C-alpha positions as CSV (number, residue, x, y, z in Angstrom):
1,M,165.8,29.9,255.6
2,A,167.3,29.9,252.1
3,V,170.2,30.2,251.5
4,D,170.2,33.7,249.7
5,E,169.4,34.9,253.2
6,F,172.2,33.8,254.2
7,Q,174.2,35.7,251.4
8,A,172.5,39.1,252.6
9,Q,173.5,38.6,256.2
10,D,177.1,37.8,255.6
11,A,178.2,41.5,255.5
12,S,176.3,42.1,258.7
13,C,177.0,38.9,261.1
14,S,179.1,39.6,263.7
15,A,182.4,38.3,264.1
16,H,182.0,35.4,266.5
17,A,179.4,34.2,263.6
18,Y,180.1,30.4,262.6
19,S,181.1,30.1,258.7
20,R,177.9,30.3,256.3
21,E,178.0,26.6,255.9
22,E,178.4,26.2,259.3
23,R,175.2,28.2,260.4
24,E,172.6,27.0,257.3
25,A,173.5,23.1,258.9
26,V,171.9,24.7,262.3
27,Y,169.1,25.7,260.6
28,R,168.8,22.9,257.9
29,A,168.4,21.2,261.4
30,I,165.6,23.5,263.1
31,A,163.8,23.0,259.6
32,E,164.7,19.3,259.3
33,R,163.2,17.9,262.7
34,R,160.2,16.1,262.9
35,D,158.3,13.6,265.3
36,M,158.9,10.9,264.2
37,R,156.8,7.7,264.9
38,H,157.9,5.7,261.7
39,F,160.8,3.7,262.6
40,L,163.1,0.7,261.3
41,P,164.2,-2.0,263.6
42,D,168.1,-1.7,263.2
43,P,170.0,-0.5,266.3
44,V,171.5,2.7,266.7
45,A,175.2,2.6,267.4
46,P,176.4,2.9,270.8
47,E,178.9,6.3,270.2
48,V,176.1,8.2,268.4
49,L,173.9,7.6,271.1
50,Q,176.6,8.6,274.1
51,R,177.0,11.9,271.2
52,L,173.1,12.5,271.7
53,L,172.7,12.1,274.9
54,W,176.0,14.5,275.6
55,A,173.9,16.5,273.6
56,A,171.1,17.0,275.9
57,H,173.6,16.9,279.2
58,H,175.0,20.3,277.9
59,A,171.1,22.2,277.3
60,P,170.8,25.3,279.5
61,S,169.4,25.0,282.8
62,V,168.0,27.3,285.1
63,G,170.3,28.2,288.0
64,Y,172.9,25.5,286.2
65,M,170.1,23.2,288.5
66,Q,170.5,20.2,285.7
67,P,167.6,18.5,286.4
68,W,167.1,16.4,283.6
69,R,167.5,12.2,284.4
70,F,167.7,9.9,281.8
71,I,166.7,6.3,282.2
72,R,167.5,4.0,279.1
73,I,164.4,1.2,278.4
74,T,166.7,-2.2,277.3
75,D,164.3,-4.9,278.8
76,R,161.9,-6.0,276.4
77,S,159.1,-6.3,278.8
78,L,160.0,-3.2,280.4
79,R,159.2,-1.6,276.9
80,E,156.3,-3.4,276.6
81,A,155.2,-2.1,279.6
82,L,155.7,1.3,279.1
83,H,153.6,0.9,275.4
84,G,150.7,-0.4,277.8
85,L,150.4,3.1,279.5
86,V,150.7,4.8,276.4
87,E,148.0,2.8,274.6
88,E,145.7,3.6,277.9
89,E,146.4,7.2,277.5
90,R,145.9,7.3,274.0
91,I,142.4,5.7,274.4
92,A,141.4,8.7,277.3
93,T,142.8,11.5,275.6
94,A,140.6,10.2,271.9
95,R,137.8,10.1,274.5
96,A,138.6,13.4,275.7
97,L,138.9,14.9,272.3
98,G,134.9,14.2,271.9
99,E,133.9,14.7,268.0
100,R,137.7,14.4,266.9
101,E,138.3,11.0,268.9
102,D,138.0,9.1,265.0
103,A,140.3,10.9,263.7
104,F,142.9,11.0,267.2
105,M,143.0,6.7,267.2
106,R,143.9,7.0,263.3
107,L,147.0,9.1,264.3
108,K,150.2,7.2,264.5
109,V,151.3,8.6,268.2
110,E,154.7,6.7,269.1
111,G,156.8,4.5,268.1
112,V,157.9,2.6,271.3
113,L,157.7,-0.9,270.1
114,D,159.2,0.0,266.8
115,A,162.6,2.2,267.5
116,G,166.2,1.6,268.6
117,E,166.2,3.4,271.6
118,V,164.1,4.1,274.4
119,L,164.9,6.7,276.9
120,V,162.4,8.0,279.4
121,V,163.6,11.4,280.2
122,A,162.8,12.9,284.2
123,L,162.7,15.8,286.2
124,A,165.1,15.0,289.5
125,D,163.5,14.9,292.7
126,G,164.7,17.7,295.0
127,R,163.8,20.3,292.8
128,E,162.4,22.4,295.6
129,R,166.3,23.2,296.8
130,H,166.9,24.9,294.1
131,V,165.5,28.6,294.1
132,F,168.1,30.2,291.5
133,G,165.7,31.3,288.8
134,R,162.5,29.2,290.2
135,R,161.1,31.1,292.9
136,T,158.4,33.0,290.9
137,L,158.4,30.5,288.3
138,P,159.0,26.5,289.6
139,E,158.1,25.7,286.2
140,M,161.5,26.4,284.9
141,D,163.2,23.1,286.0
142,L,160.5,21.5,283.6
143,A,161.3,24.3,280.6
144,S,164.9,22.7,281.2
145,V,164.2,19.5,280.6
146,A,162.1,20.4,277.6
147,C,165.8,22.2,276.4
148,A,167.5,18.9,276.7
149,I,165.3,16.7,274.5
150,E,165.6,19.6,271.9
151,N,169.4,19.6,271.9
152,M,169.3,15.7,271.6
153,W,166.2,16.6,268.9
154,L,168.4,18.3,266.8
155,A,171.3,16.0,267.6
156,A,169.9,13.3,265.9
157,R,168.0,15.1,263.1
158,A,171.9,15.6,262.5
159,E,172.6,12.4,263.0
160,G,170.3,10.9,260.1
161,L,168.1,9.8,263.2
162,G,164.2,10.1,264.0
163,L,163.4,11.2,267.2
164,G,160.1,11.1,268.6
165,W,158.6,12.6,272.2
166,V,155.7,10.9,273.6
167,S,154.1,12.2,276.3
168,I,150.6,10.5,276.2
169,F,151.3,8.2,280.0
170,D,150.0,8.7,283.5
171,P,153.4,10.4,285.0
172,D,152.0,8.6,288.3
173,K,151.9,5.1,286.8
174,L,155.3,5.6,284.9
175,A,157.1,6.9,288.0
176,Q,155.9,3.8,289.6
177,L,156.9,1.1,287.1
178,L,160.4,2.6,286.6
179,A,161.0,2.7,290.7
180,M,161.3,6.6,290.9
181,P,161.9,8.3,294.0
182,E,159.1,10.4,295.8
183,G,159.3,14.0,293.3
184,A,160.5,13.0,290.4
185,K,158.3,13.2,287.6
186,P,159.2,11.6,284.1
187,V,157.9,14.1,281.0
188,A,159.1,12.6,278.1
189,I,159.1,9.0,276.4
190,L,162.3,9.1,273.7
191,C,161.7,7.1,270.6
192,I,164.8,6.9,268.8
193,G,166.2,5.6,265.8
194,H,166.9,4.8,262.3
195,V,164.0,5.8,260.0
196,E,163.4,5.1,256.4
197,A,162.6,8.5,255.5
198,F,162.2,11.9,257.5
199,Y,158.5,13.8,257.2
200,P,158.4,16.2,254.5
201,R,156.5,18.0,257.2
202,P,155.0,17.9,260.2
203,M,153.3,14.6,260.4
204,L,150.2,16.5,262.3
205,E,150.3,19.0,259.0
206,I,150.5,15.9,256.7
207,E,147.6,14.5,258.6
208,Q,145.5,17.6,257.9
209,W,145.2,17.6,261.8
210,A,147.0,21.4,262.1
211,E,149.0,24.1,260.9
212,R,152.0,25.6,261.7
213,M,150.8,29.2,262.7
214,A,152.2,32.8,260.9
215,L,155.3,34.1,262.5
216,D,153.7,37.5,262.7
217,A,150.4,36.0,264.6
218,V,153.1,34.5,267.7
219,L,155.1,38.2,267.4
220,A,154.2,41.5,268.7
221,E,156.5,44.8,270.3
222,N,156.4,46.6,273.8
223,V,152.8,44.5,274.3
224,W,150.3,42.3,273.6
225,P,149.0,42.0,270.2
226,S,145.9,43.3,269.6
227,A,143.0,40.3,268.2
């Protein structure tokens, strides 16, 4: 969002609004957040990792159920096992893409062996006990976890760290590898670390895999948009 847009909005801002500089920082983090795949080997400072986890844990959750669980992977052999699961699914995904198989195999889709930190984010077991907000939409537990990951992603960008969300794995195999209880489900492998530079645009745009849709194409008023 351009600075002049903030200037135009200042007069109509709520009395509860942050200062213009603070608002610019929030929107800048949103605009510059990237799904990173290339990392430097430098370690992440423990206090910074704690701040990122704090941001994730302060995400909104339906019925205040807080369904997220975080597993920090510090054992190298375990990290290599995670990478093996990702590689296995990467090949299966490529084959499922048909004519785009070769293009997909050329993409770098993860940094599990490279990033300073690797976290596995999972849905907790016992989620069926939480009915508030989930009686007709049980998938809202997953939506809540996604909010936690987004909080961490934006905080990481503000800290100057890259974060990549890896979802290319078999959840049952990963759950077994990490000794998760029955009912728990892994939903993300997060690679977090220092980067040489942030991609100027989303990597999949740069690689011409896909483009961001125009806002008008996803926005309607009152009824579903006509084709």
